[in-house]
C-alpha positions as CSV (number, residue, x, y, z in Angstrom):
1,X,25.9,-9.1,12.9
2,X,23.4,-6.4,12.3
3,X,21.7,-4.4,15.0
4,X,17.9,-4.5,15.3
5,X,16.3,-1.0,15.5
6,X,13.2,-0.1,17.3
7,X,10.8,2.7,16.6
8,X,7.7,4.3,18.2
9,X,5.2,6.4,16.2
10,X,2.6,8.5,18.0
11,X,1.9,11.6,19.9
12,X,4.5,13.5,21.9
13,X,2.7,12.9,25.1
14,X,3.3,9.1,24.7
15,X,7.0,9.3,23.7
16,X,8.8,9.8,27.0
17,X,9.2,6.1,28.1
18,X,10.2,5.1,24.5
19,X,12.8,7.8,24.4
20,X,14.1,6.7,27.8
21,X,14.6,3.2,26.5
22,X,16.6,4.5,23.5
23,X,13.9,3.7,21.0
24,X,13.7,6.0,17.9
25,X,10.7,8.2,18.2
26,X,8.6,9.8,15.4
27,X,5.9,12.2,16.5
28,X,2.7,12.2,14.5
29,X,-0.9,13.2,15.4
30,X,-2.5,12.5,12.1
31,X,-2.3,10.0,9.3
32,X,-0.9,12.7,7.0
33,X,1.9,13.4,9.5
34,X,2.6,9.7,9.8
35,X,2.8,9.3,6.0
36,X,6.0,11.5,6.1
37,X,7.8,8.8,8.1
38,X,6.7,5.7,6.3
39,X,9.4,5.6,3.6
40,X,12.1,6.2,6.2
41,X,10.8,3.5,8.5
42,X,11.0,1.0,5.6
43,X,14.4,2.3,4.4
44,X,15.9,2.0,7.8
45,X,14.6,-1.6,8.3
46,X,13.2,-1.3,11.8
47,X,12.7,-4.7,13.4
48,X,9.9,-3.5,15.7
49,X,7.6,-0.5,15.3
50,X,5.4,0.4,18.3
51,X,2.5,2.6,17.5
52,X,-0.7,4.1,18.9
53,X,-3.8,2.1,18.0
54,X,-5.0,4.9,15.8
55,X,-2.1,4.3,13.4
56,X,-1.9,0.5,13.7
57,X,-3.9,-0.3,10.5
58,X,-2.1,2.3,8.4
59,X,1.3,0.9,9.4
60,X,0.2,-2.7,9.0
61,X,-1.1,-2.0,5.5
62,X,2.0,0.0,4.5
63,X,4.2,-3.0,5.3
64,X,1.7,-5.6,3.9
65,X,4.1,-6.6,1.1
66,X,6.6,-7.7,3.7
67,X,4.0,-9.9,5.6
68,X,5.9,-13.1,4.6
69,X,9.0,-11.7,6.2
70,X,9.7,-11.9,9.9
71,X,10.3,-8.2,10.2
72,X,9.1,-5.6,10.9
73,X,6.8,-6.4,13.7
74,X,4.1,-3.7,14.1
75,X,2.7,-3.5,17.6
76,X,-0.3,-1.4,18.5
77,X,-0.1,0.2,22.0
78,X,-3.2,1.3,23.8
79,X,-2.9,5.0,24.8
80,X,-6.4,5.5,25.9
81,X,-8.5,3.5,28.3
82,X,-11.0,2.8,25.6
83,X,-8.3,1.0,23.6
84,X,-7.4,-1.5,26.3
85,X,-8.3,-5.1,25.2
86,X,-8.1,-4.5,21.5
87,X,-4.9,-6.5,21.3
88,X,-6.6,-9.5,22.9
89,X,-9.5,-9.2,20.5
90,X,-7.0,-9.2,17.6
91,X,-5.2,-12.3,18.9
92,X,-8.6,-14.1,19.3
93,X,-9.4,-13.4,15.6
94,X,-6.0,-14.6,14.5
95,X,-6.4,-17.9,16.5
96,X,-9.9,-18.4,15.1
97,X,-8.6,-17.9,11.5
98,X,-5.6,-20.2,12.1
99,X,-7.5,-23.2,13.6
100,X,-11.1,-22.5,12.7
101,X,-12.4,-22.1,16.2
102,X,-12.1,-19.7,19.1
103,X,-10.3,-21.8,21.7
104,X,-9.6,-18.7,23.8
105,X,-13.1,-18.4,25.2
106,X,-13.2,-16.4,28.5
107,X,-15.5,-17.5,31.2
108,X,-17.1,-20.3,29.1
109,X,-16.5,-24.0,29.4
């Protein structure tokens, strides 16, 4: 049975809790720095890759050819207060695409 590996990609200031949980951490502040890690993330077959929102689209696009596969799961983590709620917006868009209607309306009946 193979072990699933987890990774976090983002700034050093956001790595402490991930390191404490035993998750592999890759420090990057720019897309150029992140691009150094992309081939290794693919080669090591990480099951879940946590990342700051600023890197989410780049990671998602890099693994696009594996979209039909279950892994890796790329999860954007809000690291600034302005990023909170972006995940919920993303889920709403996916639901609307999947069923053709936004059934996750908030505060509307």
